[in-house]
Residue, then its C-alpha position, 0 to 999 in steps of 0.5 A: x609246720x608253719x613257715x614264717x617269711x617276714x609278715x607272710x606265713x606259709x601253711x598247709x590245710x591241716x594247719x588252718x585251725x592254728x591260722x584261724x586261732x592266730x587271726x582271732x587272737x589278733x583281732x581280740x586286741x583293741x576297741x570293741x565299740x563297733x563291729x570287727x571286720x576282717x577283709x579276705x583278699x586273694x585269687x580264686x582258690x587262695x583259701x578265703x572260704x576255707x579259712x572262713x569255715x574254720x573261723x566259723x567252727x571256732x565261733x561254735x557255728x555248726x551250720x555248713x558255711x559256703x561262700x554267699x556269692x549269689x546272696x551276697x551276705x549270710x548271718x549266723x549266730x555264734x554259739x553261746x558256749x563259744x569263748x568268743x560269745x562274750x564279744x560277738x553274737x553274730x557272724x556275718x559273711x559277705x562275698x563282694x565278688x559280684x559287687x562293683x562299688x561300695x554303694x552296693x554294700x551300703x544298700x544291704x545295710x553296711x552302716x548298721x552292720x558295722x555300727x553294731x559291736x556284737x557283729x563279727x564280719x568277714x568280707x571276701x573280695x574287699x577290693x570291690x568295696x574298699x571305699x566302705x572299709x575303714x582303718x579299723x578293718x583287718x586286711x588279710x591277703x591269702x595266696x596260692x603257693x602250690x596244691x598243698x600250700x597257701x600263704x597268709x599276710x595280715x596286719 
């Protein structure tokens, strides 16, 4: 059972599908004139990659999703049978853990990525490149409560 405390939701791993659906439904509101960006912040083990993997499943992506720590960015194509295909064609997963500034993100084509409305982007460790993230970014903070429980806060 999900536990709500103010804006924070506590959940177990078996509830990750429900959490990912809530998050996807939330970002489906609003403007679709440019890429949708979710910034996942949280310590190691907080669940950033696990939640990303579940969101990828929701998008109909069959490939194994791992955090692109060493390659920085991975691009996946959203399944045409996914209910989200009408809004997004590509899922871009960025891990900014090894980046030290937004200028490094710009070098991998950030401006082109965010200007394309067909892109859905999840960026892990966004605090390392926060100067590149604008007011339209959905910030999500994940936390490690205990071995079985995580917390999530999103705007």
